[in-house]
N, C-alpha and C positions, 0 to 999 in steps of 0.2 A: 135856788132856795137863800133863806136867808133865816136865825137863829141857830138853836144848838146843832152841831152837828150829831145826824147818827150815826154808829157803828156797830160793826161786825165783826167777828174774830175768828179767821179760820186757823185752827189748833191750838188743842185745848194741855196741851202736855206741859211741862214745869215751866218754863221763860212766861207762858201764858200767867200765872201768876203774880208776878214783878208788874206786868204791864195793868192786869188786874185792879191789882191794890190800888194804883195809883190812876187810872182814867175811871174807875167809877165813883171815886171822888171829887172829879174834876168837875168843874161847872159845865166846859164849854163843850161838852162830847157826851153823850148819852151811848153806853152799851147797851147795844138791844137783840143781842142775838150772837150765840158762842155754835161754831161748826167743828167737827171732826170727823174722820172716818170711824172711831170709836163714840159711837151718838153716847153712849155711857157715860164717858169720861167727859162729855160735853154737859149732860146733863148734868154730873157733881160738879163741875165748876160753875153751870148758871146756877145750884140753889146755891153752892158755895158762898156768890157774890152778888146774889139777888138779881138776877140778870131775867130778863123778862120768856127769854126763850130760847131753847136749843131744836140743834138736826143737823140735817145733810149739808152738806158742801151747798148743792144743788136748789136746796132751800134758800140758805141765807140769798145766794145770787138772785133770788128772784125778788127777794125784797126791795119796796123801793121807797124806803124809809131811812135805806139806808146807803151813805154817802162813802165811807171812807171803810174799807178792807183790812186786819191787822191780818199781813200775810207771816203765820209763827210757823209752818210748814219747816221738813226739816229742807239744808240744802237742797238738794238734788230735784225739791219739789218749786223750789222758791220762783223759776221765771214761767213753771207752766200754769202755776196757780197765778200768779200775776199777769197772765196772758187774760186765762178765763174772767177773773175781776174785771178788764179793762171793757172786754167782749163785754159785761154788762152792763157799762157805762159806772162803773165806780173807781172811785181812787185807790190805791192802795199803800199802804205803810207795809213794807214788808223787812222780815228780820235780815241782819246780815248771811250771808253775802249777796249780791243785789241776783245776781246768777251765777253759773259753775266756771263757765268764760266768757270771754271779750265778745263774741258773735252772740251770742244769747241775751246777752246785755246791754248791746246796740238797739239788737232788736226790739227786746221790751222796750226801753227808753223812746226809741223811733214809732212803735206801738202808744204809746202815753199820748205822744206828741198831734198825732192823728186824731187819735177819739179828743182832744180837748181836755185831756186830763192829767192825773198826777200821780208819777210813781215814786215816792220818796221811799227812804231808806235808813236804816238804824248803823252805823249807832249812832244815838245820839247822845251819848256821852261827851260828845264833844260843844253838848250844849251847856253840863253841866260849870259849877262850879271854878272848876280845876282848869281845862282848856282856856274858858271864857274871860277868869283873870289873869292868867300866863299873856292871853290875845293884847290885853288891855294894858299889861308892864312892856310888852313888847313895842304897842303900839304909842309907849311914853318915854319910851327910848330911854327907860330902867337900864337895859343892857347892851345900852348902845347900837350897831349896826350889826346884824345879823352873818355869820359866817359860816356855822353849821349845826351839827345837830348829831343826838347818837338814841338809839333805842335796844331794850335788850329785853325779850322776852325769853326765857330758856326755863323748861323743868323736865323731869325723866320721862313723862308721858302721860295720859289720863288713865292709862289700865290702870292704873293703880287705883283707881278710885269710881270711875267711872263703870257702871256693872254693863253697859251695853255698847262701848268706846267704838265698834268698827268701823263706825260712818268717819270719823276721825281720823283716820287712816286711807280713806277712800279716794276719789275723785272729788274733789270740791275741800277737801280736810289738810290733816296737816296743820301745823302751825302756823304757817302763812296765812291760810284762810281762814283760820278757825279763828285765832287771836289777830293777823292782822291787819283785820279793818280797825282795830282801834290805834293803833295805835300810826298806821298811817293816816288814816282821817285825823287826827290831831294833827301831824306834819303837813297835811295839806290846808290844814288850818291856821296855822302859825307860819309857816313859810311858803305856801303858793302852792303852785302846781309843780308835777314834775317834769322833767322833761325826759331824760333818760337814765337807766339802771344797770347796772355790769353786778353778777351773784354768781357762787357758785352753792351747790348743794350737796349735803350727802343723806346716805340713807342706814344708820347704824344695824338695823336689824331688816331680814327680809319677811317676818312675822314677831306679831308678838303675843302676849299669852294675858285674858283679862283674870285680873287680881281679886275680885270679891263678886259676890252676889251668884244669882242663879247659875248663872254662865263662868265662871272661877276654875280654873283652870283651862280653860278652851283656848283654844292658839287658832289668831285669824292672819291676813294677807297684809301684808304694806304697800301701797300702792303709790306712795308720794315719796316725794322726801320729808325727812323728819328734821332733818336742820338745813337752814338758810343761813348767811350771811353776804347783805346785799351793801353794794355803794350807791346812794341816789342822786344827781344832779338834779337842784331846782330849775326851774325856769328864771327865776330872778339872781343866780348867782349861788346861792348855799349849798354846800354838801350835809350829805344824813349819812351814817354808818349805822345798819339796823342788821340784829341777829334773833331770828326766831327758830325755837331748837325743843325738838323732844325727848333731846338725847344729852342734856346734861343731868349729870347728878349732883350739881349742886344748883338750886334754885336762882334765878336772879327774873322777878317779874314786874314790873311797872316802872322800868328805867323809861323819860325822858329827858332827856337832857338839850337844852338850848345855849347855844355859846355864840357871843357879840365881843365886841372890840371892847367893852366895858364890862364883863362877866358873864359868868355863870345862871342860868334860870332850869332849876327843878321842879317840873311839874310833878303831880302826884299819880297813881298809876290811871291810865285811860280805859279802862276797865271801869272804872268808877265813875262819879260824879261828883265828887267831892272832895275836899284836902288840902291841905298849905304848899306855897311856893316857897321855896328857898333859893334864896340868889347868892351867889359866890362870887366875892371879887380878886383881881388878881391879887399874887403875894398874899393869898389867906392860906394856912396850914387847914391840917385834917383834922383837929381839933380845936380848931376855930368854930364860933358859931355864928351860922349864915343869918344874912338877912331875912326876915321871913314875914309873909304876905299870907291872911283866908284869906281865902276861895269868899267870892260872894258872888250867890244867887239863891234861887230856890231851894228847897230840900229835895222837890221831885224828882226820881231815879226813871228808869225805864217808863218811858210812854208821854216822856217833855216834847220827843220831837214828835210828835202826834199831835199834842196840843198846837204846836206849833206849825204844824200843815191845814190843822181843824180854822184857824186864824187867818193863815195867811187863802188857803180860799175861799173865806168870808169877804178879804182884802183884795182879793184877785192879785196878791203878790208872791212874788215864787218861797218860797218852803225853805228853809236853812238846811236839810237835809234831804237835799233834791236827787232825783234821779241822776241829773247829770256831773255832780257829786261823788254819787254814788259809782258812776259807771266808770270815774276818771279814777277813782282806789281798786275798781276789779280794773282798770288798766295796768295799771303798778304791780298788782299783784299777779297778774297774767304774766307782764313782762318779767317780772323778778323771775317765776318759774323760767320761762321760755331761757331768760339769758341764763339762767345755771344751768337749763339742760344743754345750751350750745355752747357755754360755754365762752361765750365772748358779749358784747355790752348789745341792748337794745334800746332801740330810740320809743318812746309810746306815740302814739297816735291820738290820742284825748288831751282835754286838759278842761280844770274847771277854777274857777277865781275862789276863792275863800268867800262865804258866806259872809254879812253882817254880824255884827255883834249883836247878840240880845241886849236890852235896854238890862240897866242894874236893876230896875224895879220890878222886870218884869214877871207875873205873879200867874205862872198854870193852872191855881186852884182857882183862879177869879172867873165871874161869869162876866166876862165880855162881848159877848154875842147875842 
């Protein structure tokens, strides 16, 4: 096919609004239908964003004018829905994670390859100005040779603000699978692939209580580790120390620091697209002012990777948020959990190269197809 890429959305939940805000305003894609198990909710989203059609998933899969499916379902359904899209001859953009375990993810990427289709995956925050500008600074040698990295995400847990947090404590949840894709994808973009991990995990409580909404006061089980500390070894030499926690009364969110021989580079929150980059030099004190670099990129947020996917399909090039990269991030998370369970290091079985940088003038809103 040529021209604008037809897009369908599966899943009309909260996250769909962020995608629809952007993709309905982008010229290279055309959102043509929204599907959901709750057809009424799909109808509401379609009316709100002037999308011409809504209905069931089967009705969406049957359309021949839609090339890319946005799989915005819950994590437990990601792989099943993506397989159905591939069987229908559609490319897939999936919310993170790619799948709940490595075997599922491997089978999904292999299925796409057999069909000559693409299964790209969030997060596309790594295509935003924060990570992209940090990569340029690193490649320009601003902090010298990379030695190590530090990432931290720690909060007390989403049951204090989420009205239905049970899935965040079930298989495929926890701080590692919920927030890990943002931090680990950023590390792969900045440091390259991970080769080995040594991790330990904790579970502070085996039961949590919903704090607000119609189910407030309801207890539910905790099935996964809620605190993990990991040491990652990267293929090209650097190491990284990462913390993922739903157990900390003191929040620390968005910490990504890359240390080189000539300084330490501090990124904005990897769950966001934009922000300034600070560079600290050896000998500086805590009350000194770091060197500050503004992020350079488009203002588009979620959906940026979908635009890159659409243009890559037309150009017959590899999309930047590729299934292979998402599979490697899934392997990192799977291996982290396995290492924590076994209390010994685990060697990864996958690899992926950091994709090319976006051009500084990349305009996701423009008509190019």
